[in-house]
N, CA, C and O atoms as a GROMACS GRO file, in nm:
protein
  332
    1UNK      N    1   2.742  -9.888  -2.380
    1UNK     CA    2   2.641  -9.785  -2.400
    1UNK      C    3   2.699  -9.646  -2.359
    1UNK      O    4   2.682  -9.547  -2.430
    2UNK      N    5   2.766  -9.643  -2.245
    2UNK     CA    6   2.827  -9.511  -2.200
    2UNK      C    7   2.921  -9.454  -2.295
    2UNK      O    8   2.921  -9.334  -2.323
    3UNK      N    9   3.009  -9.546  -2.351
    3UNK     CA   10   3.107  -9.499  -2.453
    3UNK      C   11   3.042  -9.447  -2.573
    3UNK      O   12   3.095  -9.354  -2.632
    4UNK      N   13   2.925  -9.501  -2.619
    4UNK     CA   14   2.856  -9.453  -2.736
    4UNK      C   15   2.798  -9.314  -2.709
    4UNK      O   16   2.802  -9.229  -2.798
    5UNK      N   17   2.745  -9.287  -2.590
    5UNK     CA   18   2.694  -9.164  -2.564
    5UNK      C   19   2.811  -9.054  -2.546
    5UNK      O   20   2.799  -8.938  -2.588
    6UNK      N   21   2.924  -9.101  -2.482
    6UNK     CA   22   3.030  -9.023  -2.465
    6UNK      C   23   3.091  -8.975  -2.616
    6UNK      O   24   3.115  -8.858  -2.645
    7UNK      N   25   3.107  -9.081  -2.694
    7UNK     CA   26   3.162  -9.046  -2.826
    7UNK      C   27   3.065  -8.961  -2.907
    7UNK      O   28   3.108  -8.881  -2.990
    8UNK      N   29   2.938  -8.978  -2.885
    8UNK     CA   30   2.836  -8.896  -2.958
    8UNK      C   31   2.842  -8.747  -2.919
    8UNK      O   32   2.797  -8.659  -2.992
    9UNK      N   33   2.898  -8.725  -2.805
    9UNK     CA   34   2.902  -8.590  -2.758
    9UNK      C   35   3.054  -8.522  -2.768
    9UNK      O   36   3.078  -8.410  -2.810
   10UNK      N   37   3.145  -8.613  -2.721
   10UNK     CA   38   3.286  -8.559  -2.712
   10UNK      C   39   3.380  -8.589  -2.828
   10UNK      O   40   3.479  -8.520  -2.849
   11UNK      N   41   3.346  -8.691  -2.903
   11UNK     CA   42   3.438  -8.723  -3.020
   11UNK      C   43   3.391  -8.651  -3.145
   11UNK      O   44   3.284  -8.678  -3.198
   12UNK      N   45   3.477  -8.557  -3.192
   12UNK     CA   46   3.438  -8.468  -3.311
   12UNK      C   47   3.428  -8.561  -3.440
   12UNK      O   48   3.375  -8.515  -3.541
   13UNK      N   49   3.475  -8.687  -3.439
   13UNK     CA   50   3.448  -8.775  -3.550
   13UNK      C   51   3.324  -8.843  -3.545
   13UNK      O   52   3.291  -8.909  -3.644
   14UNK      N   53   3.247  -8.838  -3.441
   14UNK     CA   54   3.119  -8.897  -3.427
   14UNK      C   55   3.006  -8.804  -3.403
   14UNK      O   56   2.893  -8.832  -3.441
   15UNK      N   57   3.031  -8.696  -3.343
   15UNK     CA   58   2.914  -8.596  -3.318
   15UNK      C   59   2.880  -8.515  -3.442
   15UNK      O   60   2.954  -8.521  -3.541
   16UNK      N   61   2.769  -8.438  -3.441
   16UNK     CA   62   2.725  -8.365  -3.564
   16UNK      C   63   2.831  -8.278  -3.624
   16UNK      O   64   2.824  -8.245  -3.742
   17UNK      N   65   2.931  -8.240  -3.544
   17UNK     CA   66   3.029  -8.144  -3.597
   17UNK      C   67   3.128  -8.217  -3.696
   17UNK      O   68   3.220  -8.154  -3.749
   18UNK      N   69   3.108  -8.345  -3.717
   18UNK     CA   70   3.200  -8.423  -3.803
   18UNK      C   71   3.183  -8.374  -3.952
   18UNK      O   72   3.267  -8.400  -4.037
   19UNK      N   73   3.076  -8.305  -3.977
   19UNK     CA   74   3.048  -8.254  -4.117
   19UNK      C   75   3.126  -8.134  -4.147
   19UNK      O   76   3.132  -8.097  -4.264
   20UNK      N   77   3.187  -8.068  -4.054
   20UNK     CA   78   3.268  -7.953  -4.066
   20UNK      C   79   3.410  -8.000  -4.120
   20UNK      O   80   3.479  -8.073  -4.049
   21UNK      N   81   3.451  -7.962  -4.232
   21UNK     CA   82   3.579  -8.024  -4.288
   21UNK      C   83   3.696  -7.979  -4.215
   21UNK      O   84   3.791  -8.057  -4.211
   22UNK      N   85   3.706  -7.864  -4.155
   22UNK     CA   86   3.821  -7.814  -4.085
   22UNK      C   87   3.836  -7.872  -3.945
   22UNK      O   88   3.746  -7.851  -3.864
   23UNK      N   89   3.942  -7.944  -3.909
   23UNK     CA   90   3.955  -7.997  -3.778
   23UNK      C   91   3.983  -7.881  -3.673
   23UNK      O   92   3.946  -7.892  -3.556
   24UNK      N   93   4.045  -7.775  -3.720
   24UNK     CA   94   4.075  -7.670  -3.627
   24UNK      C   95   3.938  -7.595  -3.585
   24UNK      O   96   3.917  -7.556  -3.470
   25UNK      N   97   3.851  -7.580  -3.686
   25UNK     CA   98   3.728  -7.521  -3.654
   25UNK      C   99   3.635  -7.613  -3.565
   25UNK      O  100   3.563  -7.564  -3.478
   26UNK      N  101   3.640  -7.747  -3.590
   26UNK     CA  102   3.565  -7.834  -3.503
   26UNK      C  103   3.617  -7.825  -3.361
   26UNK      O  104   3.541  -7.824  -3.264
   27UNK      N  105   3.751  -7.820  -3.350
   27UNK     CA  106   3.814  -7.810  -3.218
   27UNK      C  107   3.768  -7.681  -3.145
   27UNK      O  108   3.732  -7.682  -3.028
   28UNK      N  109   3.772  -7.574  -3.220
   28UNK     CA  110   3.729  -7.445  -3.159
   28UNK      C  111   3.587  -7.444  -3.112
   28UNK      O  112   3.554  -7.398  -3.002
   29UNK      N  113   3.501  -7.498  -3.202
   29UNK     CA  114   3.366  -7.504  -3.160
   29UNK      C  115   3.346  -7.603  -3.034
   29UNK      O  116   3.268  -7.574  -2.943
   30UNK      N  117   3.415  -7.715  -3.034
   30UNK     CA  118   3.404  -7.801  -2.909
   30UNK      C  119   3.457  -7.724  -2.798
   30UNK      O  120   3.395  -7.730  -2.691
   31UNK      N  121   3.562  -7.654  -2.805
   31UNK     CA  122   3.609  -7.570  -2.694
   31UNK      C  123   3.514  -7.467  -2.638
   31UNK      O  124   3.500  -7.450  -2.517
   32UNK      N  125   3.448  -7.398  -2.732
   32UNK     CA  126   3.349  -7.299  -2.694
   32UNK      C  127   3.229  -7.356  -2.626
   32UNK      O  128   3.174  -7.297  -2.533
   33UNK      N  129   3.186  -7.478  -2.677
   33UNK     CA  130   3.075  -7.547  -2.616
   33UNK      C  131   3.111  -7.597  -2.478
   33UNK      O  132   3.028  -7.592  -2.388
   34UNK      N  133   3.233  -7.646  -2.458
   34UNK     CA  134   3.280  -7.691  -2.322
   34UNK      C  135   3.284  -7.571  -2.231
   34UNK      O  136   3.250  -7.578  -2.113
   35UNK      N  137   3.329  -7.457  -2.290
   35UNK     CA  138   3.344  -7.335  -2.193
   35UNK      C  139   3.207  -7.288  -2.156
   35UNK      O  140   3.187  -7.247  -2.042
   36UNK      N  141   3.107  -7.292  -2.250
   36UNK     CA  142   2.970  -7.253  -2.209
   36UNK      C  143   2.913  -7.353  -2.112
   36UNK      O  144   2.843  -7.311  -2.019
   37UNK      N  145   2.935  -7.475  -2.127
   37UNK     CA  146   2.884  -7.575  -2.038
   37UNK      C  147   2.938  -7.562  -1.901
   37UNK      O  148   2.865  -7.578  -1.803
   38UNK      N  149   3.074  -7.532  -1.890
   38UNK     CA  150   3.128  -7.520  -1.761
   38UNK      C  151   3.086  -7.391  -1.694
   38UNK      O  152   3.076  -7.389  -1.572
   39UNK      N  153   3.062  -7.285  -1.766
   39UNK     CA  154   3.010  -7.172  -1.708
   39UNK      C  155   2.869  -7.181  -1.655
   39UNK      O  156   2.833  -7.126  -1.551
   40UNK      N  157   2.788  -7.258  -1.738
   40UNK     CA  158   2.648  -7.286  -1.695
   40UNK      C  159   2.643  -7.361  -1.556
   40UNK      O  160   2.581  -7.318  -1.458
   41UNK      N  161   2.713  -7.472  -1.559
   41UNK     CA  162   2.712  -7.555  -1.427
   41UNK      C  163   2.794  -7.493  -1.316
   41UNK      O  164   2.760  -7.503  -1.198
   42UNK      N  165   2.905  -7.426  -1.355
   42UNK     CA  166   2.990  -7.365  -1.251
   42UNK      C  167   2.914  -7.255  -1.187
   42UNK      O  168   2.931  -7.233  -1.067
   43UNK      N  169   2.829  -7.184  -1.259
   43UNK     CA  170   2.745  -7.073  -1.197
   43UNK      C  171   2.656  -7.114  -1.092
   43UNK      O  172   2.628  -7.035  -1.002
   44UNK      N  173   2.602  -7.247  -1.096
   44UNK     CA  174   2.520  -7.300  -0.991
   44UNK      C  175   2.603  -7.316  -0.871
   44UNK      O  176   2.554  -7.285  -0.762
   45UNK      N  177   2.723  -7.360  -0.878
   45UNK     CA  178   2.810  -7.380  -0.772
   45UNK      C  179   2.846  -7.250  -0.705
   45UNK      O  180   2.838  -7.236  -0.583
   46UNK      N  181   2.886  -7.151  -0.789
   46UNK     CA  182   2.926  -7.019  -0.730
   46UNK      C  183   2.802  -6.960  -0.667
   46UNK      O  184   2.810  -6.900  -0.560
   47UNK      N  185   2.675  -6.977  -0.735
   47UNK     CA  186   2.560  -6.906  -0.677
   47UNK      C  187   2.535  -6.976  -0.540
   47UNK      O  188   2.494  -6.906  -0.448
   48UNK      N  189   2.556  -7.100  -0.523
   48UNK     CA  190   2.526  -7.155  -0.393
   48UNK      C  191   2.621  -7.106  -0.289
   48UNK      O  192   2.578  -7.083  -0.176
   49UNK      N  193   2.748  -7.089  -0.318
   49UNK     CA  194   2.846  -7.029  -0.231
   49UNK      C  195   2.815  -6.889  -0.200
   49UNK      O  196   2.817  -6.854  -0.082
   50UNK      N  197   2.785  -6.802  -0.296
   50UNK     CA  198   2.755  -6.660  -0.267
   50UNK      C  199   2.624  -6.644  -0.196
   50UNK      O  200   2.610  -6.556  -0.111
   51UNK      N  201   2.527  -6.726  -0.229
   51UNK     CA  202   2.387  -6.721  -0.165
   51UNK      C  203   2.411  -6.756  -0.016
   51UNK      O  204   2.354  -6.687   0.068
   52UNK      N  205   2.485  -6.850   0.019
   52UNK     CA  206   2.515  -6.890   0.152
   52UNK      C  207   2.590  -6.780   0.224
   52UNK      O  208   2.554  -6.750   0.338
   53UNK      N  209   2.692  -6.716   0.166
   53UNK     CA  210   2.766  -6.620   0.229
   53UNK      C  211   2.679  -6.498   0.250
   53UNK      O  212   2.690  -6.434   0.355
   54UNK      N  213   2.591  -6.459   0.150
   54UNK     CA  214   2.499  -6.351   0.173
   54UNK      C  215   2.403  -6.375   0.292
   54UNK      O  216   2.383  -6.289   0.377
   55UNK      N  217   2.346  -6.496   0.294
   55UNK     CA  218   2.265  -6.536   0.400
   55UNK      C  219   2.335  -6.522   0.539
   55UNK      O  220   2.276  -6.465   0.632
   56UNK      N  221   2.450  -6.570   0.552
   56UNK     CA  222   2.521  -6.556   0.674
   56UNK      C  223   2.546  -6.406   0.717
   56UNK      O  224   2.536  -6.366   0.833
   57UNK      N  225   2.577  -6.334   0.617
   57UNK     CA  226   2.609  -6.188   0.645
   57UNK      C  227   2.477  -6.120   0.690
   57UNK      O  228   2.480  -6.045   0.787
   58UNK      N  229   2.368  -6.142   0.626
   58UNK     CA  230   2.242  -6.075   0.651
   58UNK      C  231   2.194  -6.128   0.788
   58UNK      O  232   2.150  -6.051   0.874
   59UNK      N  233   2.203  -6.262   0.809
   59UNK     CA  234   2.158  -6.328   0.945
   59UNK      C  235   2.249  -6.262   1.053
   59UNK      O  236   2.196  -6.218   1.156
   60UNK      N  237   2.377  -6.254   1.035
   60UNK     CA  238   2.459  -6.195   1.136
   60UNK      C  239   2.429  -6.040   1.164
   60UNK      O  240   2.444  -5.992   1.276
   61UNK      N  241   2.390  -5.972   1.063
   61UNK     CA  242   2.352  -5.826   1.086
   61UNK      C  243   2.222  -5.826   1.163
   61UNK      O  244   2.210  -5.748   1.258
   62UNK      N  245   2.128  -5.904   1.131
   62UNK     CA  246   1.998  -5.894   1.211
   62UNK      C  247   2.020  -5.949   1.357
   62UNK      O  248   1.962  -5.896   1.451
   63UNK      N  249   2.101  -6.050   1.374
   63UNK     CA  250   2.131  -6.093   1.504
   63UNK      C  251   2.195  -5.986   1.591
   63UNK      O  252   2.158  -5.961   1.706
   64UNK      N  253   2.295  -5.927   1.528
   64UNK     CA  254   2.359  -5.818   1.597
   64UNK      C  255   2.271  -5.705   1.643
   64UNK      O  256   2.277  -5.656   1.756
   65UNK      N  257   2.188  -5.668   1.545
   65UNK     CA  258   2.085  -5.566   1.573
   65UNK      C  259   1.994  -5.600   1.680
   65UNK      O  260   1.968  -5.521   1.770
   66UNK      N  261   1.943  -5.719   1.672
   66UNK     CA  262   1.859  -5.768   1.777
   66UNK      C  263   1.926  -5.783   1.923
   66UNK      O  264   1.863  -5.763   2.028
   67UNK      N  265   2.045  -5.815   1.917
   67UNK     CA  266   2.120  -5.822   2.044
   67UNK      C  267   2.139  -5.677   2.100
   67UNK      O  268   2.118  -5.651   2.219
   68UNK      N  269   2.177  -5.593   2.015
   68UNK     CA  270   2.194  -5.447   2.067
   68UNK      C  271   2.063  -5.384   2.110
   68UNK      O  272   2.060  -5.302   2.202
   69UNK      N  273   1.952  -5.424   2.043
   69UNK     CA  274   1.822  -5.368   2.083
   69UNK      C  275   1.780  -5.432   2.217
   69UNK      O  276   1.716  -5.363   2.296
   70UNK      N  277   1.810  -5.553   2.246
   70UNK     CA  278   1.759  -5.622   2.362
   70UNK      C  279   1.846  -5.599   2.481
   70UNK      O  280   1.795  -5.594   2.593
   71UNK      N  281   1.965  -5.586   2.463
   71UNK     CA  282   2.068  -5.577   2.572
   71UNK      C  283   2.034  -5.472   2.673
   71UNK      O  284   2.034  -5.501   2.793
   72UNK      N  285   2.002  -5.341   2.629
   72UNK     CA  286   1.956  -5.234   2.725
   72UNK      C  287   1.841  -5.275   2.805
   72UNK      O  288   1.840  -5.238   2.923
   73UNK      N  289   1.741  -5.348   2.758
   73UNK     CA  290   1.628  -5.384   2.836
   73UNK      C  291   1.664  -5.487   2.944
   73UNK      O  292   1.617  -5.483   3.057
   74UNK      N  293   1.753  -5.583   2.902
   74UNK     CA  294   1.793  -5.689   2.985
   74UNK      C  295   1.866  -5.625   3.112
   74UNK      O  296   1.834  -5.650   3.229
   75UNK      N  297   1.964  -5.543   3.076
   75UNK     CA  298   2.043  -5.473   3.178
   75UNK      C  299   1.966  -5.385   3.264
   75UNK      O  300   1.995  -5.377   3.383
   76UNK      N  301   1.865  -5.315   3.211
   76UNK     CA  302   1.772  -5.239   3.290
   76UNK      C  303   1.692  -5.312   3.391
   76UNK      O  304   1.676  -5.272   3.506
   77UNK      N  305   1.640  -5.425   3.341
   77UNK     CA  306   1.549  -5.511   3.420
   77UNK      C  307   1.635  -5.573   3.540
   77UNK      O  308   1.593  -5.575   3.656
   78UNK      N  309   1.755  -5.621   3.504
   78UNK     CA  310   1.835  -5.669   3.611
   78UNK      C  311   1.888  -5.574   3.717
   78UNK      O  312   1.910  -5.611   3.832
   79UNK      N  313   1.907  -5.446   3.672
   79UNK     CA  314   1.959  -5.350   3.758
   79UNK      C  315   1.843  -5.306   3.847
   79UNK      O  316   1.866  -5.283   3.966
   80UNK      N  317   1.720  -5.292   3.797
   80UNK     CA  318   1.602  -5.256   3.882
   80UNK      C  319   1.570  -5.364   3.981
   80UNK      O  320   1.521  -5.331   4.089
   81UNK      N  321   1.593  -5.491   3.954
   81UNK     CA  322   1.556  -5.599   4.040
   81UNK      C  323   1.652  -5.610   4.156
   81UNK      O  324   1.616  -5.661   4.262
   82UNK      N  325   1.782  -5.560   4.136
   82UNK     CA  326   1.877  -5.579   4.244
   82UNK      C  327   1.860  -5.475   4.358
   82UNK      O  328   1.914  -5.492   4.467
   83UNK      N  329   1.783  -5.366   4.328
   83UNK     CA  330   1.760  -5.264   4.437
   83UNK      C  331   1.668  -5.297   4.536
   83UNK      O  332   1.644  -5.217   4.627
   0.00000   0.00000   0.00000
């Protein structure tokens, strides 16, 4: 069953492109379809990586800002308690 599905999609002698008489044109169309398929699914992978990188960058920026905003208060409260 798997081989029938595979042949129906990947084999130019079995898929609907078999009606095109030129083998070179069938090959070109199959290459373009494969390229579009890989771009579509590859973009999900790339999106995941870039989304994670952006999240880490934004999270790091906010954590740094929060640390810089809180540090003077902590230092001031510890300095006042020691007197």
